C-alpha atoms as a printed R data frame, in Angstrom:
   type eleno elety resid chain resno       x       y       z
1  ATOM     1    CA   MET     A     1  -0.379   6.412   7.234
2  ATOM     2    CA   GLY     A     2  -3.112   6.646   9.977
3  ATOM     3    CA   HIS     A     3  -5.771   7.466   7.409
4  ATOM     4    CA   LEU     A     4  -5.532   4.170   5.731
5  ATOM     5    CA   ARG     A     5  -5.681   2.094   8.967
6  ATOM     6    CA   ARG     A     6  -8.977   4.190  10.278
7  ATOM     7    CA   ALA     A     7 -10.616   3.563   6.721
8  ATOM     8    CA   ALA     A     8  -9.450   0.179   6.484
9  ATOM     9    CA   PRO     A     9 -11.666  -2.406   4.217
10 ATOM    10    CA   ALA     A    10 -12.985  -5.417   6.100
11 ATOM    11    CA   ALA     A    11 -10.129  -8.009   6.529
12 ATOM    12    CA   GLU     A    12 -11.898 -10.569   4.043
13 ATOM    13    CA   LEU     A    13 -10.876  -7.998   1.291
14 ATOM    14    CA   LEU     A    14  -7.035  -8.848   1.874
15 ATOM    15    CA   TYR     A    15  -7.690 -12.428   3.094
16 ATOM    16    CA   GLU     A    16  -7.804 -13.805  -0.581
17 ATOM    17    CA   THR     A    17  -3.475 -13.061  -0.275
18 ATOM    18    CA   GLY     A    18  -3.653 -16.027   2.243
19 ATOM    19    CA   PRO     A    19  -2.429 -15.824   5.540
20 ATOM    20    CA   LEU     A    20   0.413 -13.665   5.065
21 ATOM    21    CA   ILE     A    21  -1.586 -10.356   4.970
22 ATOM    22    CA   ARG     A    22  -4.838 -10.467   6.768
23 ATOM    23    CA   THR     A    23  -5.630  -6.452   7.434
24 ATOM    24    CA   ALA     A    24  -5.067  -3.411   6.114
25 ATOM    25    CA   LYS     A    25  -2.782  -2.447   9.312
26 ATOM    26    CA   GLU     A    26  -0.725  -5.411   8.350
27 ATOM    27    CA   LEU     A    27  -0.561  -4.441   4.889
28 ATOM    28    CA   VAL     A    28   0.583  -0.815   5.762
29 ATOM    29    CA   ASP     A    29   3.154  -1.894   8.253
30 ATOM    30    CA   ARG     A    30   4.591  -4.616   5.808
31 ATOM    31    CA   PHE     A    31   4.600  -1.921   3.040
32 ATOM    32    CA   TYR     A    32   6.711   0.488   5.240
33 ATOM    33    CA   GLY     A    33   8.729  -2.352   6.480
34 ATOM    34    CA   LEU     A    34  10.249  -2.520   2.805
35 ATOM    35    CA   PRO     A    35  13.072  -0.803   1.704
36 ATOM    36    CA   VAL     A    36  12.472   2.631   0.027
37 ATOM    37    CA   SER     A    37  13.392   1.264  -3.329
38 ATOM    38    CA   LYS     A    38  10.955  -1.474  -3.022
39 ATOM    39    CA   ARG     A    39   8.187   0.610  -1.834
40 ATOM    40    CA   THR     A    40   8.840   3.145  -4.955
41 ATOM    41    CA   GLU     A    41   8.680   0.201  -7.427
42 ATOM    42    CA   LEU     A    42   5.302  -0.937  -6.151
43 ATOM    43    CA   ILE     A    43   3.652   2.265  -6.145
44 ATOM    44    CA   ARG     A    44   4.985   2.932  -9.704
45 ATOM    45    CA   LYS     A    45   3.974  -0.665 -10.838
46 ATOM    46    CA   LEU     A    46   0.587   0.135  -9.660
47 ATOM    47    CA   ASP     A    47   0.540   3.344 -11.073
48 ATOM    48    CA   LEU     A    48  -0.322   4.869  -7.760
49 ATOM    49    CA   LEU     A    49   1.652   8.250  -8.098
50 ATOM    50    CA   ALA     A    50   0.088  11.292  -9.286
51 ATOM    51    CA   VAL     A    51   1.766  14.635 -10.768
52 ATOM    52    CA   GLU     A    52   0.787  16.762  -7.623
53 ATOM    53    CA   ASP     A    53   2.662  14.370  -5.498
54 ATOM    54    CA   ARG     A    54   5.958  15.600  -6.688
55 ATOM    55    CA   THR     A    55   5.872  18.532  -4.498
56 ATOM    56    CA   VAL     A    56   5.255  16.664  -1.050
57 ATOM    57    CA   ASP     A    57   7.844  14.881   1.131
58 ATOM    58    CA   GLU     A    58   8.406  11.134   0.927
59 ATOM    59    CA   ASP     A    59   6.236  10.245   3.715
60 ATOM    60    CA   GLU     A    60   3.440  12.147   2.365
61 ATOM    61    CA   ARG     A    61   4.001  10.957  -1.237
62 ATOM    62    CA   LEU     A    62   3.706   7.088   0.139
63 ATOM    63    CA   ASP     A    63   0.943   7.945   2.377
64 ATOM    64    CA   ARG     A    64  -1.031   9.343  -0.732
65 ATOM    65    CA   ALA     A    65  -0.291   6.116  -2.830
66 ATOM    66    CA   LEU     A    66  -1.666   3.978  -0.028
67 ATOM    67    CA   MET     A    67  -4.871   6.103   0.096
68 ATOM    68    CA   ARG     A    68  -4.985   6.050  -3.733
69 ATOM    69    CA   ALA     A    69  -4.685   2.295  -3.713
70 ATOM    70    CA   ARG     A    70  -7.578   2.005  -1.151
71 ATOM    71    CA   ASP     A    71  -9.726   4.422  -3.078
72 ATOM    72    CA   ARG     A    72  -9.074   2.751  -6.515
73 ATOM    73    CA   GLY     A    73  -9.551  -0.882  -4.962
74 ATOM    74    CA   GLN     A    74  -6.220  -1.793  -5.305
75 ATOM    75    CA   LEU     A    75  -5.415  -2.940  -1.733
76 ATOM    76    CA   LEU     A    76  -5.233  -6.631  -3.002
77 ATOM    77    CA   ALA     A    77  -3.149  -6.020  -5.565
78 ATOM    78    CA   LEU     A    78  -0.713  -4.246  -3.619
79 ATOM    79    CA   ALA     A    79  -0.859  -7.000  -1.028
80 ATOM    80    CA   ARG     A    80   0.060  -9.261  -3.698
81 ATOM    81    CA   ALA     A    81   2.826  -7.046  -4.841
82 ATOM    82    CA   ILE     A    82   4.244  -6.717  -1.211
83 ATOM    83    CA   ILE     A    83   4.350 -10.558  -0.995
84 ATOM    84    CA   GLU     A    84   5.979 -10.900  -4.241
85 ATOM    85    CA   VAL     A    85   9.035  -8.734  -3.369
86 ATOM    86    CA   GLY     A    86   9.171 -10.508  -0.004
87 ATOM    87    CA   GLY     A    87   7.767  -7.891   2.347
C-alpha cells in the first residue's frame, strides 16, 4: 500500500472525479475502506489481476492491483469505480 502513496501521481490526475477523491492517498484509503467483495469486484472489472497474483495473500494481491492501476494509467477509472460503489 505504501508504494502507491510514495509514487502517487499529481493530485490533478484524480481531481477530475470531483471533490470526492482528490489524491492517491485518499483513493487508497477509500479503496481499502470498501468491503473485500467490492474491492475484488473493482479489480476484476478493471482487469487488474494477473495470473501470478494467485500465489500471494489477499493484501499483496490488492497492493499489486493498485500498482498495476497506477502503471497502466487507470487510477482515474479506479477512483470513478470506487465512487460508483459508494466508497
